[in-house]
Each structure stands twice: as structure tokens, then as C-alpha cells.
C-alpha positions as CSV (number, residue, x, y, z in Angstrom):
1,M,26.7,83.0,36.9
2,Y,28.4,86.3,36.1
3,V,31.8,84.7,35.5
4,N,30.6,81.3,34.6
5,S,27.7,82.2,32.4
6,P,27.9,80.5,28.9
7,D,27.3,84.0,27.4
8,S,30.1,85.6,29.4
9,T,33.1,87.0,27.5
10,S,34.9,87.7,30.8
11,D,38.4,86.3,31.5
12,L,37.5,86.3,35.2
13,T,37.3,82.9,37.0
14,A,35.3,81.7,40.0
15,R,37.1,82.1,43.3
16,V,37.3,80.0,46.5
17,I,37.7,82.2,49.5
18,P,38.3,81.0,53.1
19,C,36.8,83.3,55.6
20,L,38.5,83.9,59.0
21,D,36.3,85.4,61.6
22,V,38.5,86.9,64.2
23,A,37.7,87.7,67.8
24,Y,40.4,89.1,70.2
25,G,43.2,88.1,67.8
26,R,42.1,84.5,67.3
27,V,40.1,82.8,64.5
28,V,36.7,81.6,65.7
29,K,33.7,79.7,64.2
30,G,30.1,79.4,65.4
31,T,26.7,78.4,64.2
32,N,24.2,81.1,63.2
33,F,26.8,83.6,64.4
34,K,26.8,82.2,68.0
35,Q,28.6,79.6,70.1
36,L,32.1,80.6,69.0
37,L,34.9,78.1,69.1
38,D,38.6,78.9,68.9
39,M,40.0,77.7,65.5
40,G,43.6,79.0,65.6
41,D,46.1,81.7,64.8
42,P,45.0,84.0,61.9
43,V,48.5,84.3,60.4
44,E,49.2,80.6,60.5
45,L,45.8,79.8,59.0
46,A,46.3,82.4,56.3
47,Q,49.6,80.9,55.2
48,M,48.1,77.4,55.2
49,Y,45.2,78.5,52.9
50,E,47.5,80.2,50.5
51,Q,49.5,77.0,50.2
52,Q,46.3,75.1,49.5
53,G,45.5,77.4,46.6
54,A,43.0,80.0,48.1
55,D,42.3,82.8,45.6
56,E,42.0,85.3,48.4
57,L,41.1,85.6,52.1
58,I,38.6,87.6,54.0
59,F,39.2,88.5,57.7
60,L,36.2,89.7,59.7
61,D,36.8,91.1,63.1
62,I,33.4,90.1,64.6
63,K,34.2,91.7,68.0
64,A,35.7,94.9,66.7
65,S,35.5,98.1,68.6
66,V,37.4,101.3,68.7
67,D,39.8,100.3,71.5
68,K,40.5,97.0,69.7
69,Q,41.4,98.5,66.4
70,Q,45.1,98.6,67.0
71,S,45.2,94.8,67.6
72,A,43.3,94.4,64.3
73,L,45.8,96.6,62.5
74,D,48.7,94.6,64.0
75,M,47.1,91.4,62.7
76,V,46.6,92.9,59.2
77,Y,50.3,93.9,59.1
78,Q,51.4,90.4,60.2
79,V,49.1,88.8,57.6
80,A,50.3,91.1,54.8
81,T,53.9,90.4,55.7
82,H,53.5,86.7,55.3
83,L,50.9,86.5,52.5
84,S,51.1,87.1,48.7
85,I,47.4,86.5,47.7
86,P,44.9,89.4,48.1
87,F,42.9,89.7,51.3
88,A,40.1,91.8,52.6
89,V,39.5,92.9,56.2
90,G,36.3,94.1,57.9
91,G,35.1,95.0,61.4
92,G,35.4,98.3,63.3
93,I,35.8,100.5,60.2
94,K,33.9,103.7,60.8
95,T,35.6,106.4,58.7
96,L,37.7,107.0,55.6
97,D,40.7,107.4,58.0
98,D,40.1,103.9,59.3
99,V,40.1,102.6,55.8
100,H,43.4,104.3,55.1
101,L,44.9,102.7,58.2
102,F,44.0,99.2,57.1
103,F,45.2,99.8,53.5
104,H,48.4,101.2,54.9
105,A,48.8,98.1,57.1
106,G,48.6,96.0,54.0
107,A,45.0,95.0,53.3
108,D,43.9,94.9,49.6
109,K,40.2,95.5,50.3
110,V,38.0,96.5,53.1
111,T,34.6,95.0,54.0
112,L,31.8,97.1,55.3
113,N,28.6,95.8,56.9
114,T,27.2,97.8,59.9
115,M,28.7,101.1,58.8
116,A,27.5,100.6,55.2
117,V,24.0,100.6,56.6
118,E,24.5,103.3,59.2
119,K,26.6,105.6,57.0
120,P,26.1,104.5,53.4
121,E,27.9,107.6,52.0
122,L,31.1,105.8,53.3
123,I,30.7,103.4,50.4
124,D,30.8,106.3,47.9
125,Q,33.8,107.8,49.7
126,I,35.9,104.6,49.6
127,S,34.9,103.8,46.0
128,S,35.8,107.4,44.9
129,Q,39.1,107.5,46.8
130,Y,40.4,104.0,46.3
131,G,38.3,102.5,43.5
132,S,35.3,100.1,43.5
133,Q,37.7,97.1,43.5
134,S,38.8,98.1,47.0
135,I,35.4,97.7,48.7
136,V,33.3,94.7,49.5
137,V,29.9,95.3,51.1
138,A,28.8,92.5,53.3
139,I,25.0,91.9,53.5
140,D,23.9,89.6,56.3
141,V,20.3,88.5,55.4
142,N,18.1,86.1,57.3
143,H,15.0,84.3,56.1
144,E,12.5,85.1,58.8
145,A,9.8,82.8,60.0
146,D,7.2,84.8,58.1
147,G,9.1,84.4,54.9
148,E,10.5,87.9,54.9
149,L,14.2,88.6,54.1
150,A,15.6,90.7,56.9
151,I,18.9,92.6,57.0
152,Y,21.1,92.4,60.1
153,T,24.1,94.3,61.3
154,H,26.4,94.3,64.3
155,G,27.7,90.8,63.6
156,G,24.2,89.4,63.0
157,S,22.8,90.6,66.3
158,K,20.7,93.6,65.2
159,R,17.8,93.6,62.7
160,V,17.5,96.9,60.8
161,D,14.6,98.4,59.0
162,V,16.1,98.2,55.5
163,D,14.5,96.6,52.5
164,Y,16.7,93.8,51.2
165,Q,16.3,94.3,47.5
166,Q,16.5,98.1,47.7
167,W,19.7,97.8,49.8
168,V,21.3,95.5,47.2
169,N,20.6,98.0,44.5
170,E,21.8,100.9,46.6
171,V,25.0,99.2,47.4
172,V,25.7,98.8,43.7
173,D,24.7,102.3,42.9
174,R,27.0,103.7,45.5
175,G,30.1,102.0,44.0
176,A,30.7,98.7,45.8
177,G,32.9,96.4,43.8
178,E,31.6,93.2,45.4
179,I,28.7,92.0,47.6
180,L,29.5,89.4,50.3
181,L,26.1,87.8,50.7
182,T,25.7,85.8,53.9
183,A,22.6,83.8,54.4
184,M,22.4,83.8,58.2
185,H,19.8,81.1,58.2
186,K,22.4,78.8,56.5
187,D,25.5,79.9,58.4
188,G,27.3,77.0,60.1
189,T,24.4,74.6,59.4
190,G,26.1,72.6,56.6
191,S,22.8,72.6,54.6
192,G,24.3,74.2,51.5
193,F,24.3,77.8,50.3
194,D,21.0,79.6,49.6
195,T,20.9,79.0,45.8
196,D,17.5,80.6,45.5
197,L,18.9,83.9,46.8
198,L,21.9,83.6,44.5
199,A,19.7,82.9,41.4
200,Q,18.0,86.2,41.9
201,F,21.1,88.2,40.8
202,G,21.2,86.9,37.3
203,A,24.1,86.7,34.8
204,D,24.0,90.5,34.0
205,F,24.2,91.7,37.6
206,P,26.9,94.5,37.5
207,V,29.1,93.5,40.5
208,Q,30.5,90.2,41.7
209,V,28.6,88.2,44.3
210,I,30.4,86.2,47.0
211,A,28.2,83.4,48.4
212,S,28.5,82.7,52.2
213,G,26.8,80.5,54.7
214,G,26.0,76.8,54.7
215,A,28.9,75.0,52.9
216,K,29.3,71.3,53.8
217,G,31.1,69.9,50.9
218,P,32.3,70.3,47.2
219,Q,28.8,69.9,45.7
220,D,27.6,73.0,47.7
221,F,30.3,75.1,46.0
222,L,29.4,73.9,42.6
223,D,25.7,74.5,43.2
224,A,26.4,78.0,44.4
225,I,28.4,78.9,41.3
226,K,25.9,77.4,39.0
227,A,23.2,79.4,40.8
228,G,25.0,82.7,40.2
229,A,27.8,83.1,42.7
230,D,31.1,84.5,41.3
231,A,33.0,83.5,44.4
232,V,32.3,81.1,47.2
233,L,33.3,81.6,50.8
234,A,33.5,79.1,53.6
235,A,35.0,78.9,57.1
236,G,34.2,75.9,59.2
237,L,34.8,73.1,56.7
238,F,38.2,74.5,56.0
239,H,39.1,75.3,59.6
240,R,38.1,71.8,60.8
241,G,40.2,70.2,58.0
242,E,37.2,68.5,56.4
243,Y,38.3,69.7,53.0
244,T,41.2,71.6,51.6
245,V,40.9,74.5,49.2
246,G,42.7,72.3,46.6
247,Q,40.1,69.5,47.0
248,I,37.2,71.9,46.4
249,K,39.0,73.4,43.4
250,E,39.7,70.0,41.8
251,F,36.0,69.1,42.1
252,L,35.0,72.4,40.5
253,I,37.5,71.9,37.6
254,E,36.2,68.3,37.1
255,N,32.7,69.9,36.7
256,N,33.8,72.4,34.1
257,I,34.0,75.5,36.3
258,K,36.5,78.1,35.2
259,I,38.8,78.5,38.1
260,R,42.5,79.2,38.9
261,K,44.4,75.9,39.6
């Protein structure tokens, strides 16, 4: 809604972003963050998505730990060597030094989730040192059985005592350039993005919002953008070859969404 609002004077366009969840150097995909299946080599998939017209990519190392960071850095370097579109990387980032290593390896942005919650001042530090455009804060939110919106960290495995709305506001105040909003209750289900959540942001929300979780087909992307998403992220339907990025974009263009061809 921010970039596609009728009242917007922005030259920005909506973006389609394939997400590559990486575990131990391979791209994986699951349902509700579980039951992971091998989907291929990250560099090969990155090149394929660029050829299909992806606006950018996000790599999330969902099994990241300190002793695995070197392999993640090697992957980032290989991706940067073969890719010309922007990409973000997340997972295992704990300090400003870690951020520097990933940028030095070739990443355009970093994505924080667990450490944003545990060490929120890191958002301020990254934004101050590298600019707000360099940091994406990922918010994994689950619609609980009692109707509450709960925040999770550690790859969706740990619920934390953080108020959802307050956290969204704090992330913006601390200097995040984008919010990657993953509706965990939608992830891998093919039931569409959570448009109700997206609609809460409104056209005047100060940072861009990337919708994640639940895509099954082109209509879901359109619904998410109309609800308020500035960018739409998906994994499974791209990895399985059900749709190409180009097919999604053609559908959006046919429905009068401003997007890069």
C-alpha cells in the first residue's frame, strides 16, 4: 500500500523476492518452519531467480551458529560473485563485526531476527554505521489459538515475551529500513498471506513491509500488495517450479501493480 497507494508520489515499485532458507549450505523448505526438504544449491537457485526477473533475494541461514559462520560467509561470497541483483542475508549475526564480515563478503543488506529481539541496540548500530537501507528486521509472528499475536525467535522455535505492536514500532524507531513480516501460521500452508495483518500498517507506514508466509499462486501476491505489502516474498512455490518470478510479475502488471518488468 505504501508504494502502490493511489496517493503515493513515490517512484518505488512493488518487489517480488524469492527467499532461500539455507541449512548446512543447502536450500531447504518446510511447513510451519518444520519438516525441512532439500531444494538445491543456493548459488544455482540465485542465478535462476535473477534470470526469471527477481528484484532481489533473501538468504536466511536457519541453522546458523558461530562455528557455521564461515560456511555462510563462503556462500555469500559465491552468491555475490555470480549475482547482479541485491540480496540480503540473515542468520547467526550477533555483533557489528559479523555485519561487517557479511557486507565485506558481498551482501547488500543484513536481516536480523533473534538478535534484534535479544540485542535491539544492534539495530541502531547497523543503521547508524551503514544506513537504514542496509538492515531488514524479520518479525516472525504467530496467530495463537487464543487469538493473541505472539513473536517468535530462533527460527520460529522460541516464543518471546514481546508485545507485537510495540515491537513493530520499536523496530522502526531504532532505524530499520524494512520489516520482513512472516506469518508463521501461514508459512508453507498455501493458504495465502495474512492480509489482515498487512492492512494494519496503512499507506503512511514509514518503512517498507515485506509480506511472507502462505503464497500459493499469483492472486496471493496481488492480494498482499493490495492489502499493504511493499514487497512479497515466497519460497516453496518458486523452489518447486510451480510458478516463475516472471509469471507472478506478469499477473501483477496485468492487474495494474507498479512493478519492474
